[in-house]
Every structure is written in C-alpha cells, then in structure tokens.
N, C-alpha and C positions, 0 to 999 in steps of 0.2 A: 534369144530370150523368147520364151514362149509366152503366149497370151496369159497364161495363168500366172506367170511370174510378174508380168506387167500389172495385172489386176491386183496381185498381192502387194506389189510395190506401191501402186496408187492408193490401195486401201491403207497400207502402213503409213504413207505420207499424210493421208487424210485424217487418220486417227491421231497422228502426232500433232498435226495442225489443230485439230479439234481440241486435243488436250491442252495445247498452248493457249488457244482462244478461251477455253473454259477456265484455265488457271488465271489468265489475265482478267477475265470477267469477274472471277471470284475475288481477286485482289482489288479490282476497282470497286466492287460491291462492299467489301470490308472497309476500304478507305472512305467511301461515301457514308457508310453507317457510322464510322468513327467520327468523321467530321460533323455529321448531323447530331451525334451524341454530344460532342463538345459544344456545338452551338446551342443545343437544347439545354444543357447544363448551365451554360453561361446566361441564357435567357431566363432560366428558372432562378438563378442566383440574383440577377438584376431585379426580376419581378418580386422575389422574396424580400430583397433589401428595400425596394420601393414600398411594398405593402407594410413591411415592418416599420419603416420611417413614418408612414401614414398612420399606423396604429399607435405609435408612440406619440405623435402629434395630437391625435384624437384623445388619447388618455390624458395628456397634459392639459388639453382644453377642458375635458370633463373635470379634472382635478381643480383647475383654476375656477371653473364655474361653481363647483361645490364649495370651495373656499369663500367665494364672493357671497354665495347664498347663506353660508354659515355666518359670515360677517354681518350681512344685512339682517339676519334673524337676531343676532346679538344686539345690533344697534336698535332694532325695533323694540326688543325687550327692554333695553336700557331706557329708551325714550318713554316707553309705557310706565316704567317705574318712576322716572323723573316726573312725568305728568301726574302720577298718583301722589307724589310728594307735593306738587304744586296744588293739587286738589286738597290735600291735607293742610297746606298753608292757608288756603282760603277758608277752610272749615275752622282752623284755629283762630283766624281773625274774627270770624263770625261768633266764635265761642268766648271771645274776650268779655270780661265784666263790662256792664253798660257804660261806666265812666271812662274806661280805657278805650272802648270801641268809639265812643263819642269823640274822645281826644284824637284818635287816629283819623277819623273822618274830618274833624276840624282842621287838622294840620294839612291834610290833602286838599281841603277846600281852600285854605289860605294859599297854597301853591298854585291852584288852578284859577282862582277868581281874578277877574279884571275889575270888579267893582260895579259892573252894570247888571249883574245877574240877581235872580231871586233863588232861594233854596227850597226845593221840594223834597220831602222825605218819602222814601219807598214805603208802601203799606206794611210790608213785613217788619220794618224797623220803626214804625210810627210810635209804638208804645215805649220802646227803649230809648229812642232819640228825642222824643218831644220834650222830655224834662231835662235830659243831660246835654243835648247838643247846644242850646243857647249859651250856657256857661263855658263849654269847651270852645265855641267859636270866639267868644269874647277873650278867653285866655290866649287864643291863637292870633288875636288882633284882627278878626274878621267882623265887619259890620255890614251884613247883607240882610235884606228883608226875607222873612220866611213866607213861602207861598202856602195858601190854604189847599191848593191842588196837590194830590198825591203824585209822587214821581213815578214815571213809567220804567221802573227798574226793579229787579228782584230784591235788592238790599241797598242800603246806603242812601245817598241823596243824589239829586240832579241839580246842577247849576244851569239855569236857562235865562237868557235875556241878552240883548245887544247883539243878536245874531250868533250867539254862542250856546251850545248845549254840551255839558260835560257831566258824565256820570262819575261819581266818586263812591266807590263801593269796594268791598274786598275783592270781588271778581275783577273790577277795573284796575285796582292797584296791582294785583298779581299779573294781569295781562300786560300792564305797562312795563313791568319789570321781567317779563317772561323769559327772555333770552338769558339775562344774567342769572335769574333764579334757576333756570334749567341747568346752566353751567355749575352753579353751586350744588344743586341736587345731584348732578352727575358725579362731581368730585366727592361728595359726601357718601353717595351710594357705591361708587366704584373708584376708590382711591388708587392712584397710579403707583406702582412699585418703582422705587428709585434704583 
C-alpha cells in the first residue's frame, strides 16, 4: 500500500467517523429539543391552569363583593324608606286634633308616671295642651301637678321630679317603639312573597 492509499483510507475512516459523530450529535440535539419542548409545554399547561384557577377565584370574589354591595345598598334604601315612614308617623301624631293629641300624651304620662313628678309642657304645644291636657290626664287617672316652667322638649311634655325625667312626646313615643315600628314599616313597604 502506498502512502496515498493509506492517507485515503485514513481520510475515509475520518469522514465516516465524523459523519457518525455528526449524526449522533444531531440525534442528541433533536432529543434534547424534544424533551425541552415537552417540559416547556407541560410547564405552560400548569402555569395556564394555575393562572386560570386564580382568575376564576378572583372573578368569584369580585362577584361575591358585588352581590354584598348590592345587598347593602338595598338594605340601606329599605332602612331609609322605613325611617321616612317613622318620620311620617311622628308627623301624623303631631297632626292629630288637639283632644286626641292630649289623650295620647295623657295615656303615655299615665304609663310613665311614678306619682312624684310634675308635668311641664313644651313651648311648641303650650297652646294646644294647656286647655286639653288637664281633662285628658284626669280621664287617664293621672293626678300630677302642672309646672309653670316650660319643658325642654320640642313637643309634648316632660315629667320631672323624684330623680326622674321622662319626655313624653311623639318623637319619644316613636323612639320607644322604633324597632317594632321599623319591622312593621319594612313589612308594609316590602311584603315578602310566600
């Protein structure tokens, strides 16, 4: 064998080995890329599922908050209407004819009095009660002295004495029954469907 044949043989063997190495490297590279692609797709799927679950939870929270806000707004509106109804009840009591108004005050005085108080009339009601209240008190079985001092109340009377001070007025009567009256007003304004 001549040198040229040996060199040709070495060259052919080197080229064959280089082709094998390149093919193996190409196969390894394709396998690594395929594995990386599978891992990346799996990671992307998990990330997408996690973010989708987070978005659904956030949407459910926003919806629940919106429902609560709507419920609160509805309850606030209902309470405002019921309070308006109570204000109307107080106004209706103030609008009673003088004799009926005096009878209402007298009955409430009879319930609140201990017998040691004096009765003062609010300046706003002095004209209407000064003539009608004494007879209404007598009819209600109340025998208390009338004070010459005006009551420090917007309307009605004040019982004072013996360490007691009680306001008897349409506002006080409505306030004393507020919870029950609010429930009645709510049922009247917003009847529940059966």
